[in-house]
N, C-alpha and C positions, 0 to 999 in steps of 0.2 A: 621327854616327862610328860605324864599326860594328867588329867584333871577335869573335873568338872566346873562349870561356870556357878559364881554363887548367886544363886536365886533362889527364891521359896516357890519356882514351881518352873516346870522344865518344859514349857510350852512356849517362853517367850516368845521362839521366833515366828511360829504358826502368827503369833497375837500382831508381830511387826509386820508381818507380811498383808495378814486381814484387813488390819487398822488402817496402814497407811500406805495399802495401796494405792488410792487416788492421789496419796501427793507424793508418789514416790523417786518425784525426780529432786526430791531437797537432801538425798544423800550427798549429790554431788557439792552441794553448799557448804554440808556440814564435815565432808571430808577434808575440802579444800580451805577451809574455816579453820578446822584442826591445826590443820600444816600452818597455816601463817601465824593461830598462836603460836605453835613451837617457837616457829622462826623467831617473832618478836620476844618472846623469853629469851634465845640465847643474845639477842641483842641486850637487852637489860641486863644480862649476866655481866656481859662483855663490859658494858658501860659504868657497873660498881666495881668492876675488878675481880670478879669471881669466875670470870672464864678470860684466861690470858693467850688462846687459841688464835689462829687466823680465820677472820669469818669467810673472808672469800664471798664468791657469790652467793644469796642469798635467795635466788627467785624460788615459786614452787612448779614442781613441773607435771601437768596431767600429759599422760599418754593412751591410746588407743591402741592395742594389738588386736585386727579384728577376725584372723584368724583362727589365733590363741584363744578369741574371746575374754580378753581381759582387758582393765581397765587400770592403769597404776598412779594414785598421786604421792609422790615425792616431793620430800622439804628436807633442808641442810638445817635444820632447828636442834634442839636439845636432846633429841631422842629418847630414849627409854631404855631401863633395864630390865631383868626379871623382875625384880622386885615391883618396879615400877608397873609393869603389864598386870603383875598381881593384883598390884592396889585399882588401877586403874580403869582396866579392860575388862577382869575375870568379877568384878566383887560391885554386883547392881544390886542393891540395895531397893526390893520395893514390897508393896502387901503381898496379901496373897490373890492367884488370877481372878478368881470369882470376883473380888471386890475394884480389882484395878480394870475388868473389862466393863464392868456396869458403869465405873466413873468416868472412863474415859473413851468408852466407843463412837461416840461421835467427833470426836480432837485429835486428828492427829498429831499436830503440832502440839499440843499438850503431853502427849507421852512424850514425846521424845525432851520438851524443855523441860516436864518436870521431874524424870526420873534421869537425866544425864546420858541417856540414849543416843546422842547425835552418834556417835561410831557405830551402833547401834543399825543405824537406820540403810546400812550398806546391803546388810542381809533384804531389804526389799526386793534388789536388783541381782543377787550374788547369789550363785550355790556353796561357794566355797569364801572365805576371805585371809587372805596371809598380812601378816606385819613383820616387817624384818626390818628392823632398827639397831643402831649403836649410841649410846646415850654418851652424850660430850664428855661424862665426868672422866677422871681418868685412869688407865685401868680398867674399863669396862669392857665387857664382853657383848658381840652382838650376838641377837636371839631373834628369831623365827616363829611365831606364833600362829596358829592358823586351826579354822573351824568349820566345818561342815552346816551350818546352822541346826545343830544339835546342841544340847547343853556340854558336851564334850569337845574338849580341844587338845592342841598337841603343841608343846613349846621344849624348844631345843637351840643350842648354840650351833653361830652357824659362821661363815666368813663373812664381813663387810668394814670396807676400808676406810669409808666416807661416814663421819658421824651424819644422824637423822633417822629419818622414817619413811620407809617405803610400804603404802597402802597400797595389796594387789587384790582386786575382784574380779575372781571368774563369773562371770554374766549367764545366770541363767537362760532358756531358751524361751522365756516368756516375755524377758525383758533385753533383747538382743537391739531394739532399736537404738539402747545406749551405748551402742558400738560404730554408730552413724558419726561420721564427724561432726557433720553439719547439726546434729542432736545438741554434741557437745559443748560445741563453738555459743550454740543457742543461749543454752543453760550457764556457760561460763560468764557469758555477757549480762544475763538477767541478774545474775545473783551475785557476780563476782567482779565488776566492773570497775569497783573504787576502793578493791580491796587493798593495805596498807604496802603487801608484799608483792612484788611482780610475778605475776601469773602465768606461765611458760604452757603455751598448746600447739605443738607441730612446728615446721619452720618455715621461716620465709619464702618465698618464690620468688623468681626471676626468669626473664624470659629470653630464651637464648638458642640458637641455633634452629629459630623456628618452633620452639617448643618450652614449654613453662618447667624451669629446674629448681628443684630443692634448693637450695643453700644452708651453709654450717649456723645461720643466726637464727636463732628463736626467734618464735612470733609470740611476744609478749599484747596480752588481750586486754590488760587492765593500766587503769590509770592510778598508780598510787598515790599520787598527790593531787585530785582533787581540788576544785578553785574551795571549796567549803571548809580545808582543812587548813588552807591558807588565811593570813592575815589581811584583813581588806586594805591598807595601805600600800600593800605588796602587789595588789591588783586594779588595773584598770577597767574603765566601763567596756572597754573591747573584749578583757577578758571574762567578764561576768556575762557578755552577748555570748563569746564564743563557747564558755559550760551550757549557756541555755540552749544553744544549736547541738551542742554533742548530746544532751539530754534529749531533745526535741527536732531532730532531722527536720529540714524543709518549712521550721517555723520561722514567723517575722520576730525580728528582733521586741523584744518584751516593752512596755512603758516604764516600769521601774523595779528595781531589786532591792530587798533586806538582807544582810546578812547577820544571821543570826549568830551569835556567841556568850555561852552563858557557862560559868563555872561554879555557881552556889545559886541558891540553895540544890541544884543538881545541874546536869551536866547536859549542853546540847551547842549544836553545832548545826551551819546548815545556812541555806539560802532558798530566799521564798520571790518568786516574780508575779509579776502582774501582766499576766498576756493583754495580747490586744483583742478584746472580744465585748459585744455590746447586746450581743443577743443569747437566746438557746443555751441556758443555763447547765442543763444535763449534758449536754455533749462535752464539757468542760469540766467534769468532775473526774477524778481519780488520776490526777496528771502529779501531785505529789507523792515523791519516794522515799519510804521511811526504811530508816539504817539504821543497824545498830554497828556501834566502831566497825564503820564502811562496810560491812555486809548486810545485801540488800533481806529486805522483811517482805515489806508488801506495799502495793500502792493502793491500796481500799482503805485510804486513814479516814474515811466515813466515821464520824463516832467516837475519834482519836483526837483529832484536830475541832474545834466548831466547825459546825455545818458551811458557814460563808467562805472559810478560809480552802474548802473543799475544791474553790474555784480557782485557787492560784496555784501555779505549777511549781520546782523546785525539787528541792532535798531537805532532811531535817535527818540527823544523825544525833542519837544519844545513847550511850551505852546504860540509860537508865529505864530505857525500853525494852523490856525481855526479848529475847530474838526467838524462841520456840516457846510463844504463848496463843492462847484462842483470842480473837477477835473479842469477844465478850469479857475475859480476863484487861485485856487492855483498856476498855473502856471503864471499866470498874477501876482500874490501879489507881493509886494517890498520887503517884508519881507522874502518871501520865496524864494526871487531871492538874497538875501544878502546871507542866509541860504546856499542855492547851491553853490554860489562863496567859502564862507567861507569854506565848506566841502570839494570842490575840492582843496583850497589851503592848507588846512589840510591833505588831503591824502597825498600831494605830498611833503609838509614839513616832514610828518612823515619816508616816503619811501629813502629821502635824507638822516635822520638822520640813519634808521635802516644800508643804504648803507655805510654812513662813519663809523660806529661804529664798525661794523662786516660787512665788505665785502666779507668776505668768506663765511657766511651763506645765504648773499642777495642771493651770486651766486650760490648757492647749491640749491635755491629755483626758481632761476630765471624760467627755462623751464615751471612752472607752472605760476609766476607771471606773465610773459613775455604779455600774452595777454591781461590782463589787462592795462598795461602800454600802448603798442602799441594802442589799443583801442582808452584810453584816447589820445594819441598824434596826433589821428588822427582825434579828433572829437572835442576837448578844445583846442583853440591856447593856452589860460593860462595855464594850463597845461601841453603843449608842450613845453611851454620855462622852466618851473621847471623839467621837465621829463628829458630833455638833459643832465641833471647833473647825474641822475642814470639810463637812459637808456643803456642796455649794450649790445655788440654784441658778440656772441662767434664765435670762428675760430674750422675749422675742427679740430685740435689739444687740442678742450676743453680749450683755454684759452677764458676768457673774459675782452674786453676791452669797457669805453666811447667811442662814436666817433672821440674826440678830443685825446684820447689815439692812436687808431686806424690811427688817420691819421699822425701821429708823427711813428707810425711802419712801415707803407708801401710808405711813403711818396718820399723815396730813389728810392726804384724797382719801384714802379706802376704809377709812371707819366708818361704820353705818349707826344709825341713829342711836342702835341699842348697845353701842360702844364696842361691838364686834368687829374684830381688824380681818380684813376679806382680801383674800388671797386670787387674783382671778390669773386663771389658767389654762392655756391649750394645749390639746396633745397631740394638734395637726396644724400648723401657722399656715398650710396651704391651701386646706380644704376650708379652715375657721378665720380666714383674713378678712371679711367684711366686718365680723364679729369685734377683732384686733383692732382695727381701725376704729369703730365704733367706741371703744371703751378708751382707742388713747385720743382721740379726739375729747373725751370726757378728762383728759388729766390723769389719766389710768396707767398703771403696770402692769403687763402680763409677762407672767412665767411660760416656759416652755418645758411642759412634763411628758416628756414621749418616751419615756422608759417603761418597760414591761409591769417594771415593781412599783411605776410612782403610784396607781390608786391604793397602794398598799399602804405606803409611806405618807399620802397625806392622812389618811385615817388613823394612822399613828400619831401624829404631828398634833391634829385634831384633839386628840386624847391625851395627850403631852402637856399642850398648850391651852388655859382655859380663853373662851371669847376671841379665838384664833378658828376664822373659818376657807376652806377651798372652794372656789365655785368657778366651774367653767366658763369660758367666755359664751357659751352659745344657750347656757343654762335657762337664762330669761333675757328680756328685753334690758338692754344696759339702765334705764332708770332702777330697775327692779334688782338688779344685781348686787347693788351697795346703795339700800334704802338711806335716804339723809332725811327724808320730810315726807308725810305722806302725798303719795303720787297725784298727781291729776287726775279725776275721775272721766270716763266718757260720759258723753250725754245721748246715748241711745236709748228710745223705750224700749220696752219689754219686745214689741213687735218688729221692732228695726231690730235686734241683734236675731229674736226667731228667723226672720226674714234673710241674714246677712249668714247666720249660720249653716242657713239650708243652702243657700247660691254656692259658697266656697265648699264645704263636705262634699256637694251632690258633685265638684267637680274634682277632687284630689284622684289622684290616679289609683289602682289597687297593686299596694305594695305587700309583699308577703310579710307577714309576723309582724306587721306594722300598724299602729292605729293610730289615726291624728285626732284631737280636740280642739274646736274651733275656739279663741278667746277673745276677749277686745280690751285694748290699753288705748289710752290715750298719748303718743309718745311723739308729739308734733309732724308739723306739716311737712319737717325737712327730714326726718326717718323714712326707714323703708316702708312701704306701703302694705307688704304681709314679712312676719318672719318668722321663721320656724324655730324652736328652742325646744332642750327636752331639759325635763328635771334633774337637777343632778344625783338625788337619793339614790334612784331608780337605775340611772345610766351607770352610776358609781358600783349600785351592785350587780348589776350587768357586768362590768368591765373585770371586777373581782371574779365572778363565775367563770368567767373565760379563764380564769390565769388558776383559779384553784379546784375548782370542782366540789365534791363534797358536799357539805349543808349546802355550799351557796349556789350548787346546782339549780335549786327550787327557779331564781331569780334568772337562770339563765334559759329556762324553757319559758318565760313570760315574753309576750309581743313586746316590741320596742314602744314606747309612748310619746308621742312628739304633740306639742303645743303649735298649732297654727293661728300665730297672734296677728290678729287683725288689726291694722292701726286706724282708728276710727278720726284722726286729724289729719289723716292725707286727703289730697284733693280725689283722688283717681279712687278711694273706698266712698267718700263722700258722692263723687258723679255716679259711680256704681251702685249705691243705696238710690240714688234719685232716680236712674233710668228703671230700675226694678220696680219702685211704688209706681212708675208714669205706665211700665209695659204691664203692670200686671194689676192694678189698679180697680179697673171696672170687675175682675172676676173675682179679685178676692174682696172686694166689699161687703156681696152679697151674704159670702161664706163666712166670711168675721161676724156680721149680724149673728147668724146661725149661730155659731160657736158661742156669743156672747149671750145669747140668751138661752142655749143650754148649762151654758157655766153659772148663769145667777141663777137656774132652778135648782142644778144639783146644789150651789150655796145656800140656797133658801132649805132645804131638804134636809142637810144636815145640818143645819141650825135648830131644828126642832129634833133633831136626837141626839143634842150636844147630851145632856145629861142622862140620856138613856144607856143601860143594859142590852147588849147584843139582841137578847131574846123580848125585850120588851118593843125592837123594833117592828113594822108590822113587813112582814114580808112583800105585801105589793109597792110599798117603799123602796125596800132592797131592790127588788127587782127593776123598780121607774131608775134608779140611779144607776144601774148596771147599765140598762137601753141609754138612758142620755150617754154616762162615758164612751161607749161603744159607737155611738151616732156622733158625739166629738172628735174621735180619734178617724173616723173616716172620712170627718170633715179638713183634719190637720193633714193627712194624707194629701186628699182633693188640694191646699196650699201647696205642701211640699212640693207635688206634680206640677202645677201651677209654675212657681218660682224653681223651679229643678230645668224646665222647660224654657224658662227667662234664660238661664245662665251658661244652658248647651248654647245659648243661640247668641253671650256675649263673648268674644273672643278677649276681652280685658278679664276678664274674671282668671278663666285659666291662663293666660298669660302671665298674671302677676303669682298667679300658685305657682307654676313651671318655675319662673326665676327666682322663687323661693327656696324651690326643689333643690334646682340647679346652682343655687350659692352652698347649699348642703352637699352636694355630690350625691343625691338621692334622686334625679333626672335621669330615666336608663330608657334602655329600649324601646319601644314601641314611641313609650311618652315622649321622649325625648328627639326622634323624628319627628313627631307631626309638630310640636315646639319649633323646630326648626322651619319645617312649612311655614308655621303661622307667624313666624318671625318676617319670614320672606314675604307673605302676602301683605302685613301690615306697612310693611316699606315701600309698597309700590306706587 
């Protein structure tokens, strides 16, 4: 018999070809999945006694005949009668072509999923499709259905002795690459690797008489019983690791695994792995494979699972996740949101269990695990609340603490005079070793926060914990990192400060995009003579700019600003000051006298102008002040030149500066070479 497919438009096939072309490889997934469904339905009927025949072998077979340009997908499932074909193949109900095209023009998967067109995806690659099928029902007649891509079809009775269905695709010239064995093997491995029924493609070969010979044994391309469908009690750690290597060949064993198994309020199975990773977030994404009843859907789960979980590896399988829908649909689907929320909870609960059961093992893996946990805390509020219990901090002695444990440890010593709890930290224990030692000498503890997300984490922790502050050990002199009382003031006069500022600033090497400000502190004769510090706020903003860009990029463009802290209580600084005063006194005294005279006259003039408006001040007085300020500036320049001349000939000045730079890994190139030569000369 002949008939027309029941559609409200006669151009379904051009639509399918046009709008599914970019995704046309999914035809094989659809047809093999249909064959698997038919097979599983037969097994179900047999289990409830509705089918009493012999099941026999139930594999699905895929074969390619390159010469005849055919691909055949065969199963021994429930098969179809002529009435079944009329119901499931010939009736495709959807609205008019115009609305259809407009609504789904950019979404290939939505066309198939929404309208049940899985079978019709075959017309993306075939110029003609045949169905040869025999129903399992007693007395059923085998039938053959064929269609050449028009709404017309042919349906006739044929001879077929074995139940089940053969789908035969006559591949068109535009898609003959699908006749290549390697192409089909790749697609079967991608979409069908874990289908629950054996999928056979080709025969196994063996080496015989110096050549590869095909055997009678089918080549089964899939694992019908992957690890995630088994009970956790039936799997060993090695089983989990073997499955991980099957998913990701050549990878190291993962840190942990989490076996998901939920049947209410939705169905969800899967295994998630924490891989060994410390940096480079982007390269680790898109490693979770999403399945629907063991049929591969996608490995792009961003927006479907929380962002931080996209760093994990593994498999998620749920029949509640539609197979053929768009990502935008998945992201807004209520079931998917519930699944996402549950996975977050499951991951957090599992990590908490591991932390409680074997904390030592958890801590030994923390350096690799930390990235996942911190990323989750920064991007998912609910995960943050759970992770507080197992997120740990490592100090420079290699010991681990939860935040609450650490508060108890440092609460006595590291609370400042205003009641702020100060967490001292380093992001490089080697480069900042001297600062760490100074902190420890004071009885303070120092955290090691060297992760790429740690700057963002400490900002979050400060926001959530009132009167808690994180300060890097090189952010200031040790007395000012945790201010307990008012610090001892230095006793330099203004002229002495001015002189020492010139002495040290004039001898600083030029470092690109780097500014130094000379400051003075009385930090004791036993402390370093010069210490370089970097203010916490600006440094932290620059660190965040380096990570995040966007609005923070403003800070990234600013130069690095450091304080060159001169310890006024150190004997070497006192020695340099005395040497400067002795060497420069004869030249500076008359200049200073002139400067004082000029300053006195400026002060006198400004006193007479105190309550006057600008227009009431005589022009001659304005000009006199301008001239006096100009002469003062010239005198100051002369003084700076004299002091700079002294500093340039005093090796101790440059040696102290270079030692401070060296302690901060900032002495490089020519400046480093000169330091080495100078050090040798001093030792002679």
